[in-house]
ZADO-509131 format. One record per residue (C-alpha): x, y, z. Coordinates in steps of 0.05 Angstrom, whole numbers, plus 5000, padded with zeros to 4 digits. Each point is the difference from the previous one (the first is absolute). Example, Ala and Ser with C-alpha at 12.3 -4.5 7.8 and 13.67 -1.06 7.14 Angstrom:
524649105156/502750694987/
***
This chain:
612913865165/496350464943/500550114936/504650565011/504349775046/501449414956/501350464936/505550395044/503249375021/499949724925/503950714989/504749925050/501149294989/502450284930/503950535022/503949565047/500649514961/503150494932/504750395053/503149335018/500149664925/504150714974/498750104935/497150554995/502550645047/495850185072/497350594963/495849684945/497349535050/498150475048/497250404949/495849344967/497449845076/498050725004/496149884925/497449405022/496350255069/496850554957/497349584946/497649495050/496250515035/503850015055/502750675000/496950694969/502950134933/500550895037/502649615057/506249574963/504650574993/500050305066/505949575029/505150604963/497750475038/501149595061/505750335057/504549324996/500050134929/501650514995/504950075061/504849394960/500550464938/502350485050/504849665036/503549734927/500550714967/502950225081/504849404996/502250204926/502150695021/504949635064/503249724940/500450564950/501850415055/506649705021/496449885068/501549205009/506150074962/502450435058/497749585049/502349354975/507050254998/500950225067/495849395023/504449384963/505649875051/506849584970/500549375034/501749384982/495549555035/494049804962/496150065059/500750695016/499450184931/493149564985/497850305064/501650754973/496349924931/494949715027/498950505050/501050604950/495149584958/494649925047/500750725027/499550304929/493149554990/496550285060/499150664963/501549854920/498349614958/502749275011/501849754918/503350685001/504949865057/501149344973/502150274942/504950545038/503149505042/501349394942/506650264979/503150115062/496849375025/503649584937/506050425009/500149755081/500149274976/506250114958/503750335057/498049445039/500749474961/492249765004/495849684954/496550724979/492749635012/502649985083/499150715003/495450204951/494249515027/501450285071/499550794969/493349744965/497749725060/502550675044/495850424957/494049565002/500450115088/501350684989/493050184966/496249665064/502350585041/496850664983/492650054972/503850314924/504649354997/496149564958/493849954966/496449605050/501050415057/496150504962/494349564987/499349775058/499950725032/494250154953/496149385020/499750235075/497450624970/495149704966/497149635070/498850675036/506650145030/505750424985/505349744946/506749795041/504750475006/507350114969/502749555056/495449595016/503249484971/507150095033/498549625061/498549354970/503950094937/506750305030/502049485047/497349384945/504850394947/505950005054/499249355013/499149854928/506150354988/504549695055/497449304987/503050104926/507050285008/501849495056/496449394966/495450074953/505350284939/504149355018/493349564974/499050374928/502549534947/507350154983/499250054919/505449814958/505350734988/502250074916/506950175020/501950694985/493050215016/497950345045/492849675015/496849314977/495850224943/498949324991/501449684916/498450424939/496349824944/504150314943/499849884926/505849934961/502250004920/503249424976/504950474956/504149894923/506249675023/498349725066/504149465025/492949775024/496449884922/499649304981/499449675083/494549725014/495850145073/502049505024/508250164992/498650795030/495749765055/506349495025/504350604982/495550565037/500849495067/505950255019/497550744997/493649835049/495250194936/494749694953/495850024936/493150055013/496750204930/501450074927/498150484949/501349844927/496050394946/495350395049/497349405032/501949885072/501949265013/498049775075/505849535030/503049784931/503149434986/506949855016/501649784931/498250664971/506950254963/500450785013/499750474940/502250794995/494550455008/497449425056/497950425060/500549525072/496750185055/504549935066/499049985064/506150105042/503150325061/501750744986/507449955002/498949334956/497650314948/505950384986/503649354991/494949754947/500250534970/508650024994/499949254994/494649884951/501450614967/493150124998/496450714991/494450355049/494450114959/499050615029/506750145010/500850614943/500950795017/493850285016/497350624953/500650745039/492950175012/497350714977/494350205060/497850484958/497849524948/498949325032/496149754946/506749994948/503149585058/494349524996/501049884926/507349825019/497549425050/494849744941/505049984953/504549665046/505550504979/504050675011/500650424949/507150134988/501950625025/495649885059/504649405010/506250434999/497950455046/497649505057/507249644986/502750645030/497049995066/501849415066/496649414989/498549645051/495049375033/496050075055/494849505033/493550275033/494649665030/493250194992/495150255057/493049855018/496250554962/505750034943/496450354939/503849314965/497649525037/495649614957/503150304929/505649634952/506150284978/497350094928/493350325014/502850545047/505650094936/505750095046/504950044955/496650604961/497750395060/504549985052/506149834961/502549405040/499449274990/498649405040/503949465004/497249475052/495549855049/500349725068/493749685039/502149665055/494749285009/497849974930/502649924927/497150274931/503149834931/495550444971/504750554952/502050575043/496750504970/493349675005/501449795081/495050375035/503050395058/498449955064/501050295078/506149755029/503949844938/507750224992/501150284929/507250094966/499450664968/505050194952/500350804981/503250625021/499850125067/495050664996/494749504947/500649435055/497950535052/496050394958/495949254983/500649815069/495750615038/494649994935/498149345004/500649795080/507749685004/504950005056/507450004985/503949425042/504350405022/503150535055/495250504981/504150774989/496950415050/499250874972/502250525037/495250165056/497750705015/499150005075/494250584992/496549534946/501149415048/497850375065/493350284964/497749364979/500949715073/496350555020/495250004957/498449195024/501250205065/493650395006/496349664960/501749375050/499150565060/492650194964/497049244992/503249825074/497250435039/493750004966/499650734987/498649934924/497149334963/505649484988/497750114920/500350685009/505950125030/504749594947/496150364937/502650645036/507349685000/499649764930/497850764977/506150305035/504749434973/496750174918/499150815022/507449985025/502349604941/502849505050/495849464952/498950254932/493349944979/501049404950/503649665051/494050065041/495149614961/505649524987/500749865064/493649775016/499449264998/493349964960/497749305003/500950045071/495450614995/495749644959/500149395041/498150325064/494250524970/497249294967/499749655060/498550415053/491949984979/500549214987/502050005076/493950465017/496049504959/503349345048/497450455060/493350274975/497949334980/501249695054/504749524968/505450215050/495849825061/499449334965/507349914995/500450125071/495949585019/502549424957/506350115036/498450145070/495349345003/504749604965/506450155017/500050555066/494149655036/499250735029/507050075027/502250764984/507149834999/499549454947/496850404960/504450545009/506149594976/494749654943/499550654973/507550164997/501949334973/494849994944/502450744972/507649905009/498349344963/495950414938/506250445003/504749584984/497049884942/495250634984/500850744995/500450235071/496050534987/494649554971/500849655068/498450445046/493750134963/497249434997/501649815071/498050635040/492649924991/500249315021/504550285055/494750465036/495049604981/503849435043/501250405058/492250345002/497349255000/504349875054/499250805044/507750074995/503850564984/500650104921/506050344998/504449355021/496549724945/503250554958/506150005018/500749284991/498950044928/503750624991/505649525033/498549444955/499650364943/506750195002/504049325011/499549744934/507949635007/498349414972/499350034930/503650474941/493550264972/496750165072/503550665009/502850514933/506750025051/500649204992/498650054923/505850505004/504349515020/498849314966/505050174935/505550375032/500349645053/499449304963/495049795038/494349444982/492750035014/501449465068/506250495035/496250465029/496349525058/506949795026/499750615035/494550234993/495149515044/504250075062/498550754988/492749924993/499849525054/503550505048/496350574980/493449595015/503949795070/501350765001/494350384982/494349585036/501650205075/500950694979/493550114960/497549715066/503950555047/499850634954/492649924971/496549555056/494149614978/
***
């Protein structure tokens, strides 16, 4: 083994470990890997950032903008209204909902498709009297399956196509993925609709709530005159038994006490951290005469002078004239789910100055499977959390739109302008046709579509930049040069040889299955685009050493990278349903494992038929 090979193996090993650990964002890890290759002399400085101009990176960015255009124009809403049936059969509704999600995901970003359909899924669950998770998880899996059916359905397909182009062949065409991908998607949808959804754990659904968000962690203050004054925590806990709530922390004189002694006597001004179901929380407030710490009229935000609003938050009190104005408007409670790449992710309510800047209160956080007893305003918010917000409906909507959260309620569908819908669809069809026929390179075809969307104001200029998931762009731009180093140093050949000698023993079909299973396993724990970038050089090298068609191996990487069904961290759509579905980390494999085994059983023979060795 040469020194460059040892160094790139070290870089790859550390990178994969950091991806799986998940402490740092995937784009930071990818950039560190790229710069590590430069500092170790594996990559020349002038070659370091060539990946950002790679056609695969450009195509991913353009597809994200075109997806946004389909949403903003109302095209997706119009199709959804026509396609969603009225039925009382869970099998029928789950089949149709998954099919719609898969169809949308074939031509738009699958996270966007999931976000659009998620409120509909919650409404369907309520109508069918099902736990919301039993509809949300099938929908999430359906949108993931749909992405593997076309070139632009998911970033791994675009990456795989880019690696094929680097082998001297043309990249894969728009519908080259369809014969295998569509068959796998259809079989997957049928399995989930007939059997799979019944395997999803049935989490307890809160009475009076249309979905299960798990338990909330809320802060309540012991008020003067409260009947709970003078009682011990032991007495309070005993009386709380009937409300299915519990005290998990105490704040007294600005000091937080974890697992406070049961003999402590409550005083006025004490703050209790309560863990409770949504309906239990209201019972606790009424029974013990507690008051939510943040339950105050939010300040009216002057959008022309946000700095003054921020001062209101820091002072923790709104001026009298501001309060008076707010009191005239209806104050509502709204539950929001934090999207996977939300701007609020990793930040705290205090750091964001939520009250002053947005005129809303954060009353509670629901985080299924884990519990933190930090002060609410100091708790770092994560993707998949459900936030209980208080404020005017417009203010909450502005907060959600600004920071990347989604209301967990039926989404209001605006007025659909037929001409605008048709124009957006026509441009999208032209872009897809140009790429599918090969008349125009894929990246150029979709870039022209983006230009048309912006020129015709289907996607406003700022919205176009907001639509791009820049973390994915950085990830791809950084990892493509790292992958090229893996190939140029011979490290990919070395890995492929070890795989063939120790496991496949020269059998192409066994090697193909191993590439598929290894890719699928990695994708369950790290970003699917990163998985594809790491596995493509190994797949190409394996096929080269066996003297067989590399296309079948590249396609196995595409299928494997798109099948992350075992964990909530393997795909953004799995993360998105974690809170609203009331799921725990170990809930996904119960339906995901049989689905992944089914994918392997179906896709292997299909790969051999469609892309013969």
